[in-house]
C-alpha atoms as one frame of an Amber mdcrd trajectory, in Angstrom:
protein
  -0.196  -0.102  -0.160   2.820   2.439   1.326   4.942   1.836  -1.852   1.812
   2.545  -4.618   1.000   5.629  -2.488   4.430   6.588  -2.812   4.733   6.161
  -6.877   0.991   7.745  -7.110   2.450  10.664  -4.777   5.528  11.192  -7.081
   3.595  10.937 -10.402   1.200  13.723  -8.961   4.106  15.807  -7.554   5.915
  15.789 -11.275   3.127  15.466 -13.571   0.076  16.946 -12.346  -0.218  20.793
 -13.595  -1.250  23.730 -11.759  -5.170  23.717 -11.349  -5.505  26.909 -13.419
  -3.660  24.792 -16.095  -5.444  21.525 -15.550  -8.854  23.785 -16.274  -6.859
  24.823 -19.592  -6.278  21.602 -20.599  -9.970  19.936 -19.906 -10.953  23.278
 -21.894  -8.661  22.363 -24.852 -10.102  18.927 -24.580 -13.667  19.540 -24.576
 -13.299  21.560 -27.820 -11.787  19.003 -29.362 -14.093  16.224 -28.272 -17.138
  18.551 -29.450 -15.348  18.953 -32.874 -14.949  15.109 -33.466 -18.002  13.999
 -31.880 -20.762  16.132 -32.823 -21.849  18.152 -35.710 -20.976  21.336 -34.353
 -18.426  23.587 -36.129 -15.493  25.656 -34.380 -17.500  28.697 -34.621 -20.414
  26.983 -32.983 -18.371  25.487 -30.169 -16.492  28.712 -29.560 -20.193  30.231
 -29.371 -21.315  27.661 -26.610 -17.869  28.364 -24.709 -18.140  31.840 -24.834
 -21.823  31.676 -23.987 -20.898  29.581 -20.776 -18.119  31.262 -19.241 -20.394
  33.289 -16.834 -23.003  30.433 -16.081 -20.959  30.135 -12.651 -20.555  33.351
 -11.977 -22.853  33.539  -8.566 -21.655  30.248  -7.928 -18.023  31.576  -7.825
 -19.284  34.469  -5.676 -20.590  31.677  -3.379 -16.981  30.009  -3.390 -14.747
  32.831  -2.601 -17.509  34.063   0.329 -17.368  29.960   1.853 -13.417  30.279
   1.758 -13.425  33.849   3.090 -15.935  33.420   5.785 -15.023  30.367   6.940
 -10.910  30.996   7.445 -12.109  34.333   8.992 -14.034  32.407  11.441 -11.247
  29.984  11.982  -8.527  32.511  12.788 -11.030  33.933  15.944  -9.787  33.184
  19.160 -12.693  30.904  20.052 -12.411  28.733  17.101  -8.971  28.102  17.724
  -9.208  26.879  21.029 -12.109  24.475  19.682  -9.942  23.055  16.841  -6.982
  22.839  19.387  -8.620  20.792  21.531 -10.182  18.630  18.759  -6.582  18.295
  17.051  -4.937  17.096  20.819  -6.743  13.963  20.609  -4.547  11.970  18.256
  -0.765  11.321  19.219   0.366   9.651  15.893   0.215  10.792  12.057  -2.131
   8.001  10.852  -4.546   8.928  13.917  -4.568  12.651  12.799  -5.724  11.483
   9.255  -8.183   8.932  10.624  -9.849  11.588  13.058  -9.546  14.379  10.132
 -11.477  12.070   7.405 -13.947  10.908   9.587 -14.983  14.083  11.060 -15.153
  15.883   7.655 -16.782  13.067   6.385 -19.738  13.305   8.690 -19.883  17.233
   8.081 -19.888  16.747   4.419 -22.447  14.424   4.794 -24.805  17.250   6.881
 -23.376  19.994   4.212 -20.752  19.872   1.399 -19.863  23.644   2.156 -19.504
  23.358   5.790 -17.266  20.040   5.138 -14.858  21.860   2.990 -14.132  24.560
   5.735 -13.906  21.794   8.851 -11.704  19.533   6.874  -8.745  22.522   5.865
  -9.061  23.907   9.188  -8.792  20.679  11.186  -6.316  19.546   8.796  -4.130
  22.972   9.717  -4.678  22.642  13.682  -3.367  18.759  13.409  -0.693  19.784
  11.111   0.112  22.184  13.930   0.236  19.697  16.843   0.986  15.835  15.717
   4.971  15.560  15.093   5.841  14.119  12.122   2.795  14.211   9.972   2.767
  14.911   6.369   1.001  18.187   5.497  -0.217  17.199   2.600  -1.583  13.634
   3.338  -3.827  14.824   6.416  -5.294  17.792   3.910  -6.260  14.868   1.616
  -7.748  12.785   4.277 -10.104  15.747   5.071 -10.831  16.403   1.582 -11.871
  12.827   0.493 -14.793  13.063   3.066 -16.369  15.245  -0.072 -17.404  11.507
  -1.630 -20.482  11.405   0.175 -22.088  14.546  -0.115 -24.071  13.984  -2.902
 -25.672  11.257  -0.795 -26.036  13.473   2.368 -28.282  16.801   3.306 -27.273
  18.637   0.483 -27.232  16.559  -2.426 -28.480  18.953  -5.070 -29.738  15.991
  -7.074 -32.083  14.065  -4.750 -33.333  17.150  -3.232 -34.100  18.485  -6.897
 -36.248  15.436  -7.739 -37.930  15.811  -4.186 -39.211  19.244  -5.388 -42.116
  20.250  -7.510 -41.359  21.114 -11.016 -38.058  18.998 -11.446 -36.590  18.208
 -14.709 -38.004  14.855 -15.225 -41.219  15.028 -12.885 -43.577  14.066 -16.132
 -41.960  10.393 -16.000 -41.142   9.963 -12.265 -43.075  12.323 -10.453 -42.114
  13.630  -7.199 -39.444  11.130  -5.557 -38.943  11.883  -1.950 -35.793  11.828
   0.117 -36.941   8.805   1.760 -36.389   7.002  -1.489 -32.922   8.451  -2.183
 -31.064  10.290   0.972 -32.782   8.429   3.287 -33.130   4.946   1.984 -31.031
   2.224   3.432 -28.869   1.409   0.518 -27.586   5.113   0.641 -27.333   5.300
   4.146 -25.355   1.986   4.090 -23.139   3.079   1.449 -22.146   6.496   2.852
 -21.888   5.121   6.150 -19.181   2.498   5.010 -17.340   5.308   2.773 -17.067
   7.178   6.036 -15.614   4.557   8.192 -13.334   2.787   5.256 -11.612   6.126
   4.254  -9.854   6.557   7.789  -8.931   3.097   7.559  -7.560   3.495   4.171
  -5.268   6.514   4.942  -4.442   4.734   8.410  -2.482   2.375   5.825  -1.237
   5.091   3.743   0.500   6.926   6.365   3.580   8.006   5.076   6.921   7.447
   7.131  10.795   8.418   7.119  11.859  10.389   4.127   8.038  10.148   2.628
   7.297  12.725   4.721   6.823  16.235   3.426   7.005  18.593   6.478   4.848
  21.240   6.469   6.364  24.680   5.972   5.579  26.498   9.124   5.089  29.876
   7.651   2.002  28.131   5.763   0.421  27.688   9.168   1.049  31.046  10.980
  -2.254  33.376  11.320  -1.711  37.243  11.636  -1.059  38.707  14.701  -3.888
  41.416  15.534  -2.566  44.782  16.011  -2.782  46.040  19.643  -5.623  48.672
  20.275  -4.606  52.231  20.336  -4.246  53.700  23.870  -6.099  57.134  22.703
  -8.876  56.249  20.137 -10.675  58.979  17.682 -14.529  58.760  17.078 -13.999
  56.769  14.277 -11.651  53.915  16.220 -14.214  53.912  18.854 -16.557  52.652
  16.753 -14.341  50.073  14.738 -13.459  48.539  18.517 -16.846  49.035  19.456
 -18.204  45.491  20.927 -21.776  47.205  20.855 -21.667  47.529  17.376 -20.433
  43.867  17.022 -23.336  42.997  19.744 -26.251  44.738  17.757 -25.295  43.473
  14.231 -24.601  39.719  15.435 -27.982  39.794  17.231 -29.942  40.942  13.990
 -28.124  37.452  12.263 -28.778  35.365  15.027 -32.636  36.433  15.244 -32.588
  35.520  11.558 -31.225  32.585  11.717 -33.549  31.279  14.385 -36.625  32.523
  12.549 -35.314  30.950   9.238 -34.638  27.359  10.931 -38.058  27.598  12.487
 -39.712  27.813   9.501 -37.349  26.029   7.016 -36.698  23.167   9.437 -33.055
  22.706  11.332 -31.635  20.407   8.471 -32.256  23.199   5.453 -28.981  24.339
   4.700 -28.555  26.058   1.504 -25.549  27.205   0.448 -26.585  30.846   1.225
 -27.362  29.862   4.977 -24.062  28.272   5.249 -22.101  31.441   4.252 -24.689
  33.702   6.649 -23.751  31.255   9.242 -19.697  31.361   8.986 -20.043  35.317
   8.354 -22.057  36.226  11.375 -20.321  33.772  13.737 -17.008  35.161  12.478
 -18.163  38.692  13.391 -19.358  37.753  16.878 -16.179  35.373  17.364 -13.849
  38.263  16.626 -15.568  40.650  18.895 -15.113  43.894  17.257 -15.697  45.233
  13.651 -12.207  45.941  12.673 -10.817  42.554  14.220 -13.201  40.971  11.502
 -12.111  43.253   8.676  -8.586  42.732   9.271  -9.396  38.628   9.307 -11.088
  39.133   6.089  -8.044  41.056   4.568  -6.034  38.029   5.198  -8.670  35.162
   4.519  -9.316  36.762   0.871  -6.068  36.109  -0.259  -6.271  32.487  -0.510
  -9.353  32.975  -2.815  -7.711  33.969  -5.829  -7.929  30.428  -7.288 -11.433
  30.076  -7.237 -11.970  33.901  -9.120  -9.872  32.860 -12.130 -10.600  29.132
 -12.425 -14.407  29.024 -12.060 -15.315  30.794 -15.219 -13.189  28.292 -16.990
 -15.120  25.302 -15.638 -17.987  27.224 -16.551 -16.863  27.604 -20.243 -16.066
  23.553 -20.283 -19.803  23.240 -18.984 -21.061  25.264 -21.963 -19.108  23.232
 -24.439 -20.540  19.926 -22.802 -24.328  21.113 -22.741 -24.481  23.360 -25.692
 -22.858  20.789 -28.045 -24.721  17.646 -26.858 -20.860  16.367 -26.049 -22.167
  15.109 -22.317 -25.227  13.455 -23.566 -23.037  11.382 -26.398 -21.402  10.211
 -23.548 -23.989   9.275 -21.458 -25.853   7.549 -24.530 -22.696   5.538 -25.298
 -22.639   3.904 -21.723 -26.646   3.193 -21.923 -26.035   1.534 -25.344 -24.696
  -1.445 -23.558 -26.521  -1.636 -20.128 -28.321  -4.268 -18.664 -31.062  -3.621
 -15.860 -28.422  -4.926 -13.539 -25.555  -3.001 -15.000 -27.340   0.247 -16.074
 -26.998   1.820 -12.404 -23.254   1.114 -12.727 -22.712   2.323 -16.024 -24.736
   5.307 -15.158 -22.486   5.941 -11.919 -18.824   5.607 -14.287 -20.473   7.828
 -17.046 -21.408  10.411 -13.906 -17.707  10.057 -13.040 -16.277  10.932 -16.339
 -18.855  13.626 -17.362 -18.084  15.350 -13.596 -14.686  15.876 -15.187 -15.954
  18.461 -17.726 -19.406  19.600 -15.551 -18.268  19.941 -12.269 -21.925  20.906
 -10.937 -24.122  18.703  -9.399 -27.491  20.504 -11.167 -25.309  20.710 -14.261
 -24.870  17.206 -14.375 -28.149  16.273 -13.918 -29.450  18.499 -16.699 -26.957
  16.646 -19.018 -27.982  13.044 -17.511 -31.523  13.298 -16.156 -33.332  13.357
 -19.068 -31.411  10.752 -20.830 -30.827   8.004 -18.126 -34.318   8.408 -16.460
 -36.520   7.424 -19.141 -33.477   4.462 -20.344 -33.642   3.115 -16.856 -37.501
   3.300 -17.057 -37.317   1.200 -19.860 -35.070  -1.125 -18.295 -37.007  -1.478
 -15.086 -34.620   0.094 -12.821 -36.164   2.646 -10.446 -35.732   6.090 -11.064
 -34.564   6.526  -7.447 -31.662   4.468  -7.807 -30.628   6.176 -11.122 -30.779
   9.495 -10.047 -28.538   8.377  -7.063 -26.304   6.581  -9.609 -25.987   9.954
 -11.497 -25.223  11.811  -8.041 -22.762   8.923  -6.837 -21.095   9.595 -10.187
 -20.785  13.328  -9.975 -19.172  13.251  -6.484 -17.040  10.355  -6.960 -14.433
  11.671  -9.312 -14.127  15.097  -7.769 -11.587  13.161  -5.668  -9.197  13.889
  -8.566 -11.097  16.970  -9.787  -9.043  19.947  -8.624 -12.418  22.111  -8.862
 -13.913  21.349  -5.570 -10.585  20.949  -3.722  -9.830  25.007  -4.440 -12.009
  26.249  -1.747  -9.975  23.769   0.664  -6.429  24.421  -0.677  -6.942  28.140
  -0.550  -7.263  27.580   3.291  -4.584  24.979   3.517  -2.279  27.344   1.200
  -1.284  24.213  -0.735  -2.008  23.184  -4.094  -3.786  20.580  -5.859  -0.605
  18.103  -6.613   0.243  18.137  -2.758  -2.883  15.896  -2.073  -3.999  14.042
  -5.491  -1.791  10.833  -4.931  -3.702  10.252  -1.585  -7.091  10.766  -3.390
  -6.604   8.816  -6.131  -6.085   5.621  -3.685  -9.457   6.998  -2.025 -10.913
   6.937  -6.076 -10.096   3.191  -6.352 -11.485   2.474  -2.785 -14.901   4.351
  -2.738 -15.168   3.221  -6.481 -15.622  -0.391  -5.351 -17.960   0.549  -2.257
 -19.977   2.635  -4.708 -20.102  -0.033  -7.442 -20.850  -2.762  -5.176 -23.617
  -0.860  -3.721 -25.323  -0.082  -6.873 -25.011  -3.851  -8.283 -25.988  -5.573
  -4.916 -27.747  -3.925  -2.570 -31.697  -4.047  -2.643 -33.124  -0.503  -3.710
């Protein structure tokens, strides 16, 4: 196991390009694929790419705010103490990675945005405290928990089919979450995955010369300047805890009302950002402390701002030219009732490289795979979850979703992808076996 991991880590370090260049390469691949496999000309493909470039603009801003508000909250004194307490539990590198993977997996199942922040922050604190811990290894252990998000409470596809007016409602009707998220097979698959990943990371723990010791500068949080002895009126407001208290109270009252009306588990991405932002405001105590923390945290969001438009353009090509549909149809062409969910899962994993958005993937595969599943006698709930599993599976080696986490951890994709590739193999077996053998 360790020898194989050593090879994978070495390959990723040497040959995996920067996440920005990875997105550029995928743009070229999707462009050439559309030219070769569809009837679209160069200008048609270019038009689809250009039209799609800003399709994820709102989502990009949400991701930037996830990074900034989460990081800002983390460098407040109370959260530092909480993470330090949790990070004091493991005494060995293997134990640290196992803890990080387990905690992150549970958090990802609750909400993927929440999981990204917890995984990055806990990994940073563990790297500070556990001697001999490889930083890329522990960050990877946290990130791999992402592989259960689409089977959890924020899974966009199972939530979509449970909503009136969804894409294939005329064929399937409303599919409640009791048949997707809260069905026995999904809970078993997610549970086994959350428990299996810590075991995998225990066996993958690097030792000796394979350990890459973290640069201490990556883990240093900025020191807060001292309050001036004599303050101007403006400075009195900047350092006023009363201002923070009033603003914080407004946010708390709003959230209490929101969860009372919508339910405690109704965690949209905007609500997660709201929680992180207001928690940070309250925990920092004064407006100026929060502003300074934001100015520090924003430095980790550059990759998102630059790369998300590229992925949006790739998605435009895949959907606008019909290339993603061709990939999905090819897998359907040789499927049977038994193998159809498995091949839908694999097709979803491939399409996810180019359409790294659960909603976008559902637009591509839903109208194609759901009717095919009905014709083969496969339940629509199982087909929907097969697409969802494929969408989340290859996120393990797709830098798109790692960007917020890497921004906080201050690492590159190549630092974690060797370990993530092993997790891809393990989870592929778990999900494939679940789709083939568990009764839905």
